[in-house]
PAVEX-372612 format. One record per residue: x, y, z of N, C-alpha, C in turn; residue number from 1. Coordinates in nm, 4 decimals, m for minus. Each point is the difference from the previous one (the first is absolute). Example, Ala and Ser with C-alpha at 12.3 -4.5 7.8 and 13.67 -1.06 7.14 Angstrom:
! residues 2
       n_px       n_py       n_pz      ca_px      ca_py      ca_pz       c_px       c_py       c_pz   pos
     1.3190    m0.5690     0.7800    m0.0890     0.1190     0.0000     0.0900     0.1200     0.0000     1
    m0.0350     0.1050    m0.0720     0.0820     0.1190     0.0060    m0.0770     0.1090     0.0730     2
//
This chain:
! residues 113
       n_px       n_py       n_pz      ca_px      ca_py      ca_pz       c_px       c_py       c_pz   pos
    12.3367    12.4650    11.5281     0.0451     0.1043    m0.0861     0.0350    m0.0541    m0.1368     1
    m0.0876    m0.0750    m0.0590     0.0322    m0.0516    m0.1327    m0.0287     0.1017    m0.1101     2
     0.0727    m0.0170    m0.1083    m0.0198     0.0779    m0.1222     0.0060    m0.0973    m0.1161     3
    m0.0984     0.0061    m0.0878    m0.0008    m0.0831    m0.1206    m0.0019     0.0910    m0.1208     4
     0.1007    m0.0147    m0.0840     0.0056     0.0697    m0.1273    m0.0321    m0.1048    m0.1059     5
    m0.1134     0.0144    m0.0644    m0.0453    m0.0948    m0.1017     0.0134     0.0645    m0.1378     6
     0.0807    m0.0621    m0.0852     0.0227     0.0523    m0.1346    m0.0574    m0.0978    m0.1017     7
    m0.0683     0.0554    m0.0991    m0.0603    m0.0811    m0.1052     0.0388     0.0551    m0.1358     8
     0.0162    m0.0887    m0.0966     0.0362     0.0430    m0.1354    m0.1216     0.0476    m0.0784     9
    m0.1177    m0.0236     0.0537    m0.1238     0.0361    m0.0683    m0.0723     0.1112     0.0763    10
    m0.0934     0.0686    m0.0639    m0.0764     0.1045     0.0696    m0.0851    m0.0577     0.1132    11
    m0.0198     0.0804     0.1035    m0.0855    m0.0370     0.1125    m0.1148     0.1007     0.0038    12
    m0.1203    m0.0493    m0.0211    m0.1171     0.0883     0.0052    m0.0257     0.0418     0.1445    13
    m0.0817     0.1019     0.0175    m0.0351     0.0469     0.1345    m0.0665    m0.1116     0.0808    14
    m0.0838    m0.0798    m0.0658    m0.0681    m0.1102     0.0689     0.1006    m0.1057     0.0446    15
     0.0940    m0.0338    m0.0887     0.1000    m0.1010     0.0346     0.0944     0.0516     0.1082    16
     0.0271     0.1292    m0.0012     0.0851     0.0577     0.1033    m0.0624    m0.0202     0.1378    17
    m0.1292     0.0223     0.0116    m0.0688    m0.0218     0.1280     0.0023    m0.1480     0.0366    18
    m0.0238    m0.0871    m0.0970     0.0075    m0.1445     0.0253     0.1378    m0.0395     0.0505    19
     0.1041     0.0512    m0.0661     0.1369    m0.0314     0.0391     0.0287     0.0497     0.1413    20
    m0.0345     0.1249     0.0283     0.0232     0.0581     0.1317    m0.0679    m0.0829     0.1089    21
    m0.1218    m0.0404    m0.0256    m0.0757    m0.0795     0.0969     0.0623    m0.1381     0.0182    22
     0.0364    m0.0646    m0.1107     0.0595    m0.1338     0.0061     0.1359     0.0035     0.0697    23
     0.0798     0.1030    m0.0263     0.1304     0.0118     0.0647    m0.0156     0.0255     0.1499    24
    m0.1010     0.0772     0.0368    m0.0288     0.0242     0.1411    m0.0353    m0.1274     0.0737    25
    m0.0708    m0.0871    m0.0666    m0.0346    m0.1295     0.0587     0.1220    m0.0931     0.0027    26
     0.0768     0.0007    m0.1080     0.1135    m0.0916    m0.0124     0.1095     0.0264     0.1028    27
     0.0184     0.1247     0.0399     0.1101     0.0333     0.0914    m0.0176    m0.0674     0.1355    28
    m0.1207    m0.0421     0.0317    m0.0225    m0.0692     0.1275     0.0737    m0.1342     0.0041    29
     0.0384    m0.0525    m0.1162     0.0765    m0.1253    m0.0039     0.1390     0.0159     0.0627    30
     0.0458     0.1244     0.0131     0.1280     0.0273     0.0664    m0.0215     0.0423     0.1450    31
    m0.1226    m0.0098     0.0476    m0.0299     0.0408     0.1364    m0.0089     0.1511     0.0136    32
    m0.0177     0.0703    m0.1119    m0.0117     0.1460    m0.0008    m0.1447     0.0366    m0.0284    33
    m0.0350     0.1257     0.0280    m0.1373     0.0414    m0.0264    m0.0028     0.1079    m0.1074    34
    m0.1148     0.0170    m0.0599    m0.0173     0.1026    m0.1015     0.0069     0.1393     0.0613    35
    m0.0172     0.0106     0.1293    m0.0021     0.1304     0.0683     0.1214     0.0848    m0.0345    36
     0.1185    m0.0610    m0.0074     0.1217     0.0750    m0.0299     0.0596    m0.0350    m0.1360    37
    m0.0736    m0.0725    m0.0806     0.0487    m0.0367    m0.1333    m0.0075     0.1189    m0.0943    38
     0.1108     0.0251    m0.0694     0.0009     0.0988    m0.1072     0.0179    m0.0774    m0.1302    39
    m0.0785     0.0362    m0.1003     0.0021    m0.0683    m0.1292     0.0257     0.1016    m0.1101    40
     0.0848    m0.0383    m0.0920     0.0186     0.0771    m0.1233    m0.0283    m0.0935    m0.1162    41
    m0.0832     0.0450    m0.0924    m0.0333    m0.0797    m0.1181     0.0461     0.0777    m0.1224    42
     0.0898    m0.0610    m0.0744     0.0529     0.0612    m0.1214    m0.0432    m0.0843    m0.1190    43
    m0.0542     0.0654    m0.0996    m0.0436    m0.0749    m0.1183     0.0759     0.0447    m0.1239    44
    m0.0184    m0.0747    m0.1068     0.0616     0.0279    m0.1298     0.1519     0.0162     0.0112    45
     0.0625    m0.0818     0.0849     0.1451     0.0039     0.0177     0.0661    m0.0794    m0.1118    46
     0.1171     0.0377    m0.0368     0.0771    m0.0723    m0.1023     0.0762    m0.1134     0.0675    47
    m0.0694    m0.1081     0.0251     0.0588    m0.1168     0.0647     0.0304    m0.1067    m0.1042    48
     0.1141    m0.0639     0.0158     0.0401    m0.1105    m0.0874     0.0352    m0.1180     0.0879    49
    m0.0429    m0.1169    m0.0389     0.0322    m0.1218     0.0735     0.0617    m0.0964    m0.0996    50
     0.1218    m0.0418     0.0266     0.0690    m0.0877    m0.0946     0.0217     0.0671    m0.1344    51
     0.0134     0.1314     0.0004     0.0219     0.0739    m0.1238    m0.1254     0.0255    m0.0811    52
    m0.1145    m0.0390     0.0524    m0.1265     0.0132    m0.0723    m0.0986     0.0860     0.0781    53
    m0.0917     0.0612    m0.0714    m0.1113     0.0701     0.0651    m0.1292    m0.0177    m0.0793    54
    m0.0133    m0.1163    m0.0624    m0.1185    m0.0271    m0.0809    m0.1210    m0.0449     0.0829    55
     0.0223    m0.0353     0.1260    m0.1078    m0.0407     0.0900     0.0007     0.0946     0.1203    56
    m0.1137     0.0141     0.0687    m0.0040     0.0857     0.1191     0.1018    m0.0466     0.1056    57
     0.0623     0.0975     0.0658     0.1035    m0.0254     0.1004    m0.0338     0.0798     0.1259    58
     0.0363    m0.0554     0.1165    m0.0200     0.0708     0.1270     0.1222    m0.0172     0.0887    59
     0.0270     0.1034     0.0798     0.1070    m0.0029     0.0985    m0.0541     0.0594     0.1297    60
     0.0130    m0.0744     0.1087    m0.0425     0.0465     0.1315     0.1238     0.0166     0.0870    61
     0.0184     0.1187     0.0528     0.1110     0.0297     0.0900    m0.0614     0.0233     0.1374    62
     0.0263    m0.0902     0.0933    m0.0610     0.0036     0.1332     0.1064     0.0365     0.1031    63
    m0.0188     0.1116     0.0684     0.0914     0.0419     0.1066    m0.0744    m0.0080     0.1329    64
     0.0722    m0.0424     0.1042    m0.0654    m0.0071     0.1298     0.0982     0.0209     0.1133    65
    m0.0544     0.0441     0.1112     0.0772     0.0165     0.1222     0.0276    m0.1369     0.0581    66
     0.1254    m0.0246     0.0306     0.0467    m0.1274     0.0544    m0.0136    m0.1100    m0.1053    67
    m0.0450    m0.1161     0.0397    m0.0058    m0.1116    m0.0938    m0.1230    m0.0855     0.0273    68
    m0.0154    m0.1001    m0.0829    m0.1090    m0.0975     0.0161     0.0579    m0.1371    m0.0320    69
    m0.0652    m0.1053     0.0433     0.0483    m0.1345    m0.0311    m0.0028    m0.0271    m0.1515    70
     0.0936    m0.0814    m0.0462     0.0077    m0.0321    m0.1428    m0.1316    m0.0581    m0.0514    71
    m0.0655    m0.0807     0.0812    m0.1282    m0.0583    m0.0414    m0.1033     0.1094    m0.0276    72
     0.0057     0.1086     0.0766    m0.0919     0.1116    m0.0238     0.0318     0.0695    m0.1312    73
     0.1287     0.0145    m0.0300     0.0394     0.0584    m0.1284    m0.0485    m0.0871    m0.1162    74
     0.0110    m0.1303     0.0169    m0.0472    m0.0919    m0.1042    m0.1505     0.0130    m0.0214    75
    m0.0749     0.0098     0.1092    m0.1457     0.0162    m0.0111    m0.0360     0.1320    m0.0672    76
     0.0702     0.1072     0.0378    m0.0292     0.1293    m0.0608     0.0386     0.0005    m0.1478    77
     0.1101    m0.0633    m0.0345     0.0393    m0.0097    m0.1408    m0.1095    m0.0689    m0.0802    78
    m0.0506    m0.1105     0.0504    m0.1080    m0.0721    m0.0686    m0.1238     0.0887    m0.0133    79
    m0.0321     0.0723     0.1060    m0.1191     0.0861    m0.0036     0.0186     0.1152    m0.0981    80
     0.1189     0.0603    m0.0045     0.0250     0.1090    m0.0944    m0.0095    m0.0501    m0.1444    81
     0.0459    m0.1209    m0.0240    m0.0140    m0.0588    m0.1344    m0.1473    m0.0210    m0.0345    82
    m0.0794    m0.0423     0.0973    m0.1445    m0.0147    m0.0224    m0.0641     0.1350    m0.0302    83
     0.0374     0.1007     0.0752    m0.0544     0.1344    m0.0211     0.0352     0.0488    m0.1398    84
     0.1251    m0.0179    m0.0395     0.0430     0.0421    m0.1340    m0.0806    m0.0706    m0.1079    85
    m0.0251    m0.1287     0.0181    m0.0765    m0.0771    m0.0990    m0.1471     0.0403     0.0008    86
    m0.0597     0.0018     0.1182    m0.1441     0.0249     0.0106    m0.0405     0.1415    m0.0422    87
     0.0813     0.0981     0.0351    m0.0383     0.1389    m0.0261     0.0615     0.0538    m0.1282    88
     0.1266    m0.0365    m0.0266     0.0725     0.0590    m0.1129     0.0321    m0.0989    m0.1117    89
    m0.0426    m0.1248     0.0139     0.0238    m0.1037    m0.1011     0.1489    m0.0210    m0.0293    90
     0.0820     0.0043     0.1059     0.1435    m0.0257    m0.0119     0.0268    m0.1405     0.0531    91
     0.0553    m0.0855    m0.0840     0.0342    m0.1355     0.0431     0.1144     0.0041     0.1006    92
    m0.0027    m0.0915     0.0954     0.1022    m0.0058     0.1033     0.1410    m0.0116    m0.0541    93
     0.0143    m0.0590    m0.1184     0.1330    m0.0135    m0.0595     0.0562     0.1351    m0.0455    94
    m0.0827     0.1046     0.0054     0.0427     0.1354    m0.0346    m0.0095     0.0955     0.1186    95
     0.0138    m0.0552     0.1207    m0.0088     0.0798     0.1225     0.1261    m0.0221     0.0833    96
     0.0605     0.1100     0.0428     0.1065    m0.0046     0.0990    m0.0500     0.0689     0.1261    97
     0.0444    m0.0526     0.1149    m0.0316     0.0602     0.1289     0.1316     0.0162     0.0759    98
     0.0264     0.1208     0.0451     0.1217     0.0270     0.0775    m0.0400     0.0441     0.1394    99
     0.0688    m0.0537     0.0994    m0.0238     0.0381     0.1388     0.1225     0.0728     0.0534   100
    m0.0251     0.1070     0.0712     0.1083     0.0752     0.0626    m0.0384     0.0278     0.1442   101
     0.0879    m0.0404     0.0908    m0.0224     0.0190     0.1424     0.0873     0.1142     0.0491   102
    m0.0520     0.0777     0.0944     0.0776     0.1083     0.0594    m0.0231     0.0046     0.1500   103
     0.0994     0.0436     0.0722    m0.0111     0.0172     0.1445    m0.0370     0.1439     0.0351   104
     0.0081     0.0897    m0.0976    m0.0261     0.1416     0.0237    m0.1137     0.0478    m0.0887   105
    m0.1058     0.0480     0.0633    m0.1156     0.0473    m0.0757    m0.0580     0.1193     0.0737   106
    m0.0089     0.1121    m0.0692    m0.0554     0.1200     0.0617    m0.1444     0.0224    m0.0425   107
    m0.0742     0.0618     0.0884    m0.1413     0.0312    m0.0266    m0.0418     0.1134     0.0926   108
    m0.0670     0.0982    m0.0535    m0.0601     0.1061     0.0801     0.0986     0.0624     0.0994   109
     0.1187     0.0287    m0.0478     0.1047     0.0677     0.0778     0.0674    m0.0867     0.1058   110
    m0.0188    m0.1314    m0.0024     0.0716    m0.0858     0.0945     0.0432    m0.1291    m0.0677   111
     0.0825    m0.0744     0.0690     0.0503    m0.1283    m0.0515    m0.0666    m0.1148     0.0730   112
    m0.0352    m0.1021    m0.0767    m0.0527    m0.1220     0.0625     0.1149    m0.0832     0.0519   113
//
């Protein structure tokens, strides 16, 4: 039951949106999750500032998931999200934050997991 909210300071074209969605679907497997239940939100042209500046492209990934994953998996996913930001959106890793949030309660289709 993962959810990834990807925010970018620059516009995301329709083509890049599909690339991002596909790459995020693949990347979530690093946490032992599948794309089957992954929900993705892509927000572009956000007013993001890093270190008080916004002169370079910036990205923020907020990853929520049911239960938890090993820290090593979080590290691998962080590295992969930085690669995705660079490869697709030309955002350097030094301008990327990744936040993980774990929950024990997750509802779907009128029931709780």
